[in-house]
C-alpha positions, -999 to 999 in steps of 0.1 A, spaced: 876 -6 831 866 -3 867 880 -30 890 845 -38 903 833 -47 868 864 -68 861 859 -87 893 827 -101 880 847 -124 859 822 -122 830 826 -113 794 821 -75 788 794 -64 764 798 -30 747 766 -15 734 769 14 709 738 35 708 713 43 736 681 44 716 652 20 721 673 -11 712 705 -3 730 690 9 762 670 -23 766 701 -45 760 720 -26 787 691 -27 811 687 -65 808 724 -71 812 725 -47 841 696 -65 859 715 -97 855 746 -81 871 767 -86 839 793 -60 829 783 -38 801 795 -5 787 770 16 767 783 44 745 764 72 729 773 106 714 744 121 735 739 119 772 702 112 769 677 86 756 652 102 733 616 92 728 616 98 691 579 92 683 570 125 700 599 145 686 577 162 660 558 178 690 590 195 701 595 207 666 560 222 665 561 238 699 538 214 716 563 199 740 597 209 754 628 188 748 630 177 785 595 162 782 607 134 759 643 128 770 659 112 800 696 111 810 711 77 802 729 76 836 696 82 854 679 53 835 707 28 842 722 42 874 706 15 896 727 -12 879 762 -12 893 776 -33 864 766 -8 838 792 18 826 780 48 806 804 65 782 797 98 764 814 96 730 813 87 693 827 55 680 849 60 650 865 26 645 859 -10 653 886 -37 653 869 -71 652 902 -89 655 915 -75 688 879 -67 699 882 -30 705 862 1 696 878 35 693 862 67 701 867 101 685 887 113 715 911 84 711 898 63 739 897 25 732 873 1 749 877 -36 747 847 -60 743 839 -96 742 804 -90 728 795 -60 707 760 -47 700 755 -19 674 723 0 677 730 34 663 698 38 643 694 59 612 700 94 600 685 117 573 687 103 537 685 128 509 688 103 480 722 115 470 715 152 473 732 160 506 734 196 496 696 198 503 702 193 540 710 229 546 677 241 531 654 213 543 664 200 578 653 165 589 640 154 623 660 129 642 675 146 673 665 172 699 689 196 681 670 190 649 637 197 666 649 229 682 663 240 649 630 233 630 610 250 658 631 281 657 630 283 619 593 277 619 585 304 644 610 328 628 592 326 594 561 340 610 581 367 629 596 378 596 562 378 579 548 400 606 573 428 598 574 422 560 556 448 539 558 430 506 527 408 500 544 383 478 573 379 502 549 376 531 531 348 513 564 330 506 574 332 543 541 318 553 544 288 530 557 257 548 565 225 528 569 191 543 586 167 520 575 130 525 541 116 532 550 90 557 539 91 594 565 118 603 554 140 574 518 136 581 523 143 618 544 174 611 519 187 586 489 183 608 507 198 639 520 228 620 485 235 605 470 234 640 498 256 654 491 282 627 453 280 628 447 279 665 477 292 684 497 316 663 465 332 651 462 349 686 499 359 687 501 381 656 482 412 646 495 423 611 494 388 596 468 361 597 487 328 605 456 308 599 460 316 562 495 300 560 500 275 533 511 241 546 522 217 518 527 180 522 545 167 491 547 130 484 565 114 454 543 84 453 506 80 445 494 83 481 505 92 516 510 66 544 520 38 520 527 15 549 490 17 559 459 3 543 445 26 516 413 33 536 433 47 565 455 67 541 424 82 524 410 91 558 442 108 569 444 128 537 408 140 541 415 151 577 446 169 566 427 188 540 401 199 566 430 213 587 440 233 557 470 212 545 475 209 508 484 174 500 502 168 466 509 132 456 529 121 425 549 152 432 586 143 435 610 170 446 636 178 420 655 206 437 657 224 470 673 258 474 673 287 497 637 299 500 623 276 473 618 241 462 611 226 427 586 198 428 564 183 401 579 207 376 568 238 396 590 262 415 574 270 449 586 297 472 588 286 508 596 301 542 606 267 555 610 232 540 612 201 563 626 168 551 606 137 560 611 117 529 638 92 537 664 79 561 696 61 557 714 38 582 740 51 606 774 54 590 788 31 617 776 1 596 802 9 570 829 12 596 822 -25 604 828 -33 568 799 -56 561 771 -31 553 750 -31 521 747 -1 498 720 14 521 744 11 551 724 -17 567 739 -49 581 723 -83 574 718 -103 606 704 -137 615 671 -143 633 692 -143 665 703 -107 654 740 -118 651 762 -109 621 769 -142 604 806 -135 595 815 -120 629 811 -140 661 798 -122 691 787 -91 672 750 -81 670 732 -54 652 697 -40 661 672 -14 651 674 6 619 710 -4 613 700 -40 610 685 -59 580 667 -84 601 644 -111 587 611 -121 601 599 -158 603 591 -157 566 624 -142 555 610 -107 549 629 -77 563 615 -62 595 604 -25 592 624 3 607 600 11 636 606 20 672 586 -10 684 608 -33 664 640 -18 679 626 -20 714 616 -56 711 649 -66 696 667 -49 725 646 -67 751 651 -100 733 688 -97 728 695 -85 764 677 -115 779 692 -139 754 728 -127 761 722 -129 799 709 -165 795 737 -175 773 764 -160 796 750 -172 829 734 -205 818 749 -214 784 714 -214 770 711 -211 732 686 -184 722 655 -190 702 650 -169 670 637 -134 675 600 -130 667 585 -96 662 550 -90 677 533 -62 659 518 -37 684 502 -17 656 514 11 632 501 45 640 501 81 628 485 111 644 469 136 620 456 163 644 432 171 671 407 141 674 422 123 644 446 94 641 450 61 623 460 28 639 467 -4 619 471 -36 638 469 -57 607 438 -76 619 422 -45 633 420 -9 621 411 22 640 406 58 629 393 90 643 388 101 679 392 67 694 424 60 676 437 94 688 428 87 724 444 52 722 475 68 707 478 93 735 474 67 763 500 44 747 525 72 742 522 85 777 526 50 791 557 44 770 575 76 782 603 70 806 596 80 842 565 90 860 574 127 859 575 128 821 542 109 819 525 132 843 538 164 827 530 153 791 495 142 801 488 176 818 502 195 788 481 175 764 450 181 785 457 218 787 464 220 750 431 201 743 411 225 763 428 258 752 446 251 719 476 267 737 512 257 732 538 268 757 571 259 741 571 287 714 607 296 718 632 307 691 664 292 703 687 306 675 701 340 667 678 361 646 693 369 612 696 406 603 
């Protein structure tokens, strides 16, 4: 480690993962002048709530990502390491990276989030990509646009119909947002780009295994969302579990459906790093105390989707970005207080800022528990909050301008196919 950091004479904290939770821990410790090393396999922090807009050509990747070094560069005690942790030794207090590099720690914070979960059918991943990273978003965007390009040059009516059938599997917020955004892309934007096909007639399917979409929301908001999706041309099928996914087709509810693209939004699983630690449950999550520490392992903390963290009533906290961010702020401050002043932390308390899903133009749902919003006002509220939460003034300004332009013109500027076209 750098001599300057060692000279601080303070215990070193290693944070694995630069998502909402990890970046907040590193920021708080950096502000306190405490030595911290943050490790991530990517060099950027990603604003995941807007990732679906990259996948549907509404925003560019740079609009929702910020280099980690830029975010933490003002804090001299923070070291940023690009790499993937492959092993954790809790006895000698070291993490090992894929390149063989070993980093010692006094305090370890794991905040590596979640990845796609295919319910034991990992072979489906090649046919129905999920959405968790910028690479995923670029891949989905390319495949989505490519299906329309192929349909434009296709002379077989049945094959053309298959290519213009897009299936989104999973009726949670991500699935709803993808379905609405893809329907608007086809109906308003691509309709002006093609001449031989009519993209506005594309079939957008939203498949949900349960009895209704948006199960985490009150039924009234879920019903509103489904009604709005239908008005956009989305076909919503509930009680329709997917049985098989193959190249160019899915089998759901006993029916084989030809598709140009299937997108997985039905489930996630905790990062594999939890199992490396050796204390994860069957879902890969690690049980923590209300102070976010691992009971059996002193000085080791787990945050975000990787953690099975209880609320004040003992119920597990949901895997939401706002939970991860609040956990990161809490733990960063708590560690700084404990290291500098010996102060014991109070239990973490989650403050619900509202659960939201965007359906399309002028339509969103917001659930605060005690207050529910839907329609245009919820959509505007969602837009203001998400612009505010973006990192950096430049991103906020650019996204606000692009959203205004899109609102007035229905135009989308990031319609790029970033993969080689298959012959």
